TORPA-4810 file (N, C-alpha, C, O; in nm, 3 decimals):
<nodes>
NODE_1_0.865_-6.183_-7.877_0.936_-6.309_-7.985_0.779_-6.353_-8.058_0.673_-6.345_-7.997_M
NODE_2_0.792_-6.392_-8.180_0.665_-6.417_-8.277_0.634_-6.566_-8.207_0.716_-6.641_-8.154_R
NODE_3_0.491_-6.585_-8.222_0.449_-6.714_-8.208_0.476_-6.829_-8.313_0.509_-6.785_-8.423_S
NODE_4_0.471_-6.936_-8.306_0.484_-7.039_-8.400_0.352_-7.055_-8.462_0.252_-7.028_-8.394_S
NODE_5_0.341_-7.095_-8.579_0.228_-7.152_-8.660_0.119_-7.242_-8.569_-0.004_-7.233_-8.569_G
NODE_6_0.194_-7.322_-8.500_0.110_-7.421_-8.417_0.030_-7.366_-8.326_-0.083_-7.409_-8.306_T
NODE_7_0.086_-7.252_-8.256_0.011_-7.178_-8.128_-0.083_-7.087_-8.212_-0.181_-7.041_-8.154_D
NODE_8_-0.063_-7.054_-8.348_-0.172_-6.975_-8.390_-0.306_-7.093_-8.420_-0.424_-7.069_-8.392_D
NODE_9_-0.267_-7.194_-8.468_-0.361_-7.290_-8.513_-0.458_-7.312_-8.388_-0.579_-7.288_-8.384_F
NODE_10_-0.379_-7.362_-8.292_-0.439_-7.401_-8.139_-0.527_-7.274_-8.096_-0.638_-7.303_-8.049_E
NODE_11_-0.501_-7.161_-8.102_-0.582_-7.032_-8.091_-0.693_-7.018_-8.160_-0.797_-6.983_-8.104_A
NODE_12_-0.687_-7.040_-8.286_-0.773_-7.016_-8.374_-0.878_-7.155_-8.417_-0.966_-7.142_-8.501_N
NODE_13_-0.855_-7.269_-8.353_-0.931_-7.400_-8.375_-1.051_-7.377_-8.273_-1.165_-7.417_-8.298_C
NODE_14_-1.012_-7.299_-8.140_-1.133_-7.295_-8.065_-1.243_-7.167_-8.103_-1.349_-7.154_-8.044_C
NODE_15_-1.205_-7.092_-8.193_-1.293_-7.001_-8.230_-1.370_-7.018_-8.356_-1.410_-6.920_-8.419_R
NODE_16_-1.393_-7.154_-8.396_-1.466_-7.187_-8.499_-1.604_-7.142_-8.463_-1.654_-7.150_-8.350_R
NODE_17_-1.669_-7.087_-8.589_-1.816_-7.048_-8.580_-1.908_-7.181_-8.603_-1.866_-7.280_-8.663_Q
NODE_18_-2.019_-7.171_-8.554_-2.104_-7.288_-8.534_-2.180_-7.313_-8.689_-2.219_-7.211_-8.748_P
NODE_19_-2.195_-7.404_-8.733_-2.267_-7.414_-8.847_-2.400_-7.351_-8.847_-2.470_-7.353_-8.746_K
NODE_20_-2.442_-7.287_-8.973_-2.599_-7.253_-8.958_-2.703_-7.351_-8.948_-2.680_-7.455_-9.010_P
NODE_21_-2.813_-7.344_-8.883_-2.899_-7.452_-8.850_-2.997_-7.494_-9.017_-3.055_-7.421_-9.098_P
NODE_22_-2.981_-7.613_-9.013_-3.064_-7.658_-9.135_-3.187_-7.605_-9.141_-3.266_-7.637_-9.052_L
NODE_23_-3.227_-7.524_-9.234_-3.376_-7.487_-9.279_-3.439_-7.541_-9.353_-3.378_-7.592_-9.447_R
NODE_24_-3.553_-7.553_-9.350_-3.652_-7.666_-9.456_-3.667_-7.563_-9.557_-3.664_-7.600_-9.674_V
NODE_25_-3.685_-7.416_-9.526_-3.665_-7.328_-9.649_-3.573_-7.327_-9.763_-3.609_-7.302_-9.878_H
NODE_26_-3.444_-7.356_-9.725_-3.333_-7.400_-9.807_-3.357_-7.526_-9.882_-3.333_-7.532_-10.003_D
NODE_27_-3.402_-7.623_-9.817_-3.422_-7.759_-9.883_-3.552_-7.738_-10.002_-3.554_-7.797_-10.110_I
NODE_28_-3.667_-7.632_-9.950_-3.760_-7.607_-10.028_-3.726_-7.543_-10.175_-3.779_-7.563_-10.285_E
NODE_29_-3.620_-7.464_-10.137_-3.556_-7.371_-10.247_-3.515_-7.453_-10.358_-3.563_-7.457_-10.471_A
NODE_30_-3.418_-7.521_-10.307_-3.354_-7.645_-10.397_-3.427_-7.731_-10.471_-3.393_-7.766_-10.583_I
NODE_31_-3.550_-7.778_-10.404_-3.659_-7.876_-10.469_-3.729_-7.780_-10.595_-3.765_-7.835_-10.699_V
NODE_32_-3.747_-7.628_-10.575_-3.812_-7.551_-10.651_-3.746_-7.546_-10.791_-3.794_-7.558_-10.903_A
NODE_33_-3.595_-7.521_-10.739_-3.510_-7.506_-10.885_-3.468_-7.643_-10.934_-3.440_-7.640_-11.054_E
NODE_34_-3.457_-7.753_-10.882_-3.431_-7.904_-10.924_-3.529_-7.985_-10.871_-3.520_-8.042_-10.762_F
NODE_35_-3.655_-7.994_-10.975_-3.751_-8.082_-10.952_-3.704_-8.232_-10.886_-3.760_-8.280_-10.788_P
NODE_36_-3.600_-8.292_-10.955_-3.575_-8.413_-10.946_-3.461_-8.450_-10.830_-3.379_-8.542_-10.838_N
NODE_37_-3.473_-8.373_-10.741_-3.391_-8.372_-10.624_-3.398_-8.500_-10.551_-3.501_-8.545_-10.501_T
NODE_38_-3.256_-8.566_-10.547_-3.271_-8.674_-10.445_-3.167_-8.664_-10.372_-3.070_-8.602_-10.416_A
NODE_39_-3.163_-8.733_-10.223_-3.073_-8.741_-10.121_-3.021_-8.877_-10.161_-3.091_-8.969_-10.204_L
NODE_40_-2.869_-8.881_-10.138_-2.800_-9.000_-10.136_-2.748_-9.011_-9.986_-2.649_-8.949_-9.949_A
NODE_41_-2.810_-9.083_-9.913_-2.770_-9.102_-9.755_-2.678_-9.225_-9.749_-2.689_-9.338_-9.797_S
NODE_42_-2.578_-9.162_-9.671_-2.491_-9.259_-9.595_-2.549_-9.326_-9.449_-2.479_-9.401_-9.382_S
NODE_43_-2.656_-9.298_-9.420_-2.704_-9.321_-9.321_-2.627_-9.286_-9.170_-2.639_-9.357_-9.070_L
NODE_44_-2.547_-9.162_-9.179_-2.478_-9.102_-9.080_-2.562_-9.004_-9.028_-2.659_-8.953_-9.084_G
NODE_45_-2.519_-8.981_-8.916_-2.602_-8.857_-8.813_-2.667_-8.729_-8.910_-2.783_-8.688_-8.912_A
NODE_46_-2.545_-8.679_-8.991_-2.572_-8.556_-9.057_-2.703_-8.586_-9.153_-2.806_-8.519_-9.146_E
NODE_47_-2.685_-8.704_-9.247_-2.787_-8.745_-9.330_-2.920_-8.782_-9.264_-3.023_-8.778_-9.330_D
NODE_48_-2.921_-8.815_-9.149_-3.036_-8.841_-9.080_-3.152_-8.707_-9.030_-3.275_-8.698_-9.023_M
NODE_49_-3.036_-8.615_-9.002_-3.099_-8.496_-8.993_-3.179_-8.411_-9.080_-3.273_-8.334_-9.056_V
NODE_50_-3.100_-8.455_-9.218_-3.131_-8.403_-9.342_-3.287_-8.465_-9.401_-3.384_-8.410_-9.454_V
NODE_51_-3.258_-8.603_-9.362_-3.382_-8.712_-9.394_-3.506_-8.660_-9.318_-3.618_-8.645_-9.366_T
NODE_52_-3.465_-8.635_-9.185_-3.604_-8.581_-9.072_-3.670_-8.475_-9.135_-3.791_-8.477_-9.154_D
NODE_53_-3.581_-8.364_-9.175_-3.625_-8.240_-9.215_-3.717_-8.240_-9.342_-3.817_-8.170_-9.354_A
NODE_54_-3.661_-8.343_-9.451_-3.736_-8.374_-9.592_-3.885_-8.459_-9.552_-3.997_-8.424_-9.588_I
NODE_55_-3.855_-8.565_-9.478_-4.000_-8.624_-9.423_-4.055_-8.543_-9.353_-4.171_-8.556_-9.392_L
NODE_56_-4.058_-8.450_-9.257_-4.135_-8.386_-9.171_-4.200_-8.285_-9.246_-4.309_-8.236_-9.217_S
NODE_57_-4.120_-8.253_-9.354_-4.194_-8.146_-9.415_-4.258_-8.199_-9.545_-4.294_-8.117_-9.630_A
NODE_58_-4.272_-8.308_-9.562_-4.321_-8.367_-9.681_-4.289_-8.343_-9.823_-4.368_-8.317_-9.914_G
NODE_59_-4.154_-8.357_-9.828_-4.092_-8.265_-9.967_-4.059_-8.402_-10.060_-4.007_-8.509_-10.028_L
NODE_60_-4.112_-8.349_-10.192_-4.092_-8.459_-10.294_-3.937_-8.503_-10.328_-3.894_-8.512_-10.443_P
NODE_61_-3.879_-8.523_-10.238_-3.736_-8.581_-10.252_-3.717_-8.715_-10.204_-3.747_-8.755_-10.092_I
NODE_62_-3.645_-8.809_-10.337_-3.633_-8.927_-10.313_-3.485_-8.961_-10.226_-3.379_-8.903_-10.249_A
NODE_63_-3.502_-9.052_-10.136_-3.380_-9.077_-10.045_-3.337_-9.226_-10.077_-3.408_-9.326_-10.069_I
NODE_64_-3.208_-9.217_-10.113_-3.155_-9.352_-10.143_-3.020_-9.376_-10.076_-2.957_-9.277_-10.038_F
NODE_65_-2.971_-9.496_-10.057_-2.852_-9.555_-10.013_-2.776_-9.620_-10.136_-2.846_-9.675_-10.221_T
NODE_66_-2.636_-9.618_-10.153_-2.581_-9.690_-10.235_-2.525_-9.816_-10.151_-2.463_-9.793_-10.047_L
NODE_67_-2.546_-9.945_-10.192_-2.499_-10.068_-10.137_-2.352_-10.074_-10.120_-2.281_-10.028_-10.209_P
NODE_68_-2.299_-10.129_-10.011_-2.153_-10.167_-9.989_-2.120_-10.302_-10.097_-2.185_-10.406_-10.093_R
NODE_69_-2.035_-10.283_-10.170_-1.983_-10.416_-10.230_-1.873_-10.456_-10.166_-1.818_-10.560_-10.199_V
</nodes>
């Protein structure tokens, strides 16, 4: 008997590959190609990781947030 699509989904959802780690080298390459790079931060967890990488490496990247209206 053939399994349903739902069973396939459930089997595959547990096999997700982890995201590659954030590498400062990647951010440096972006800055080299786009010197006016800026980060629009939502102040979420992911943005805090990127912000920490930028500030720790001393990269010339502006960081800003958009006000809620």
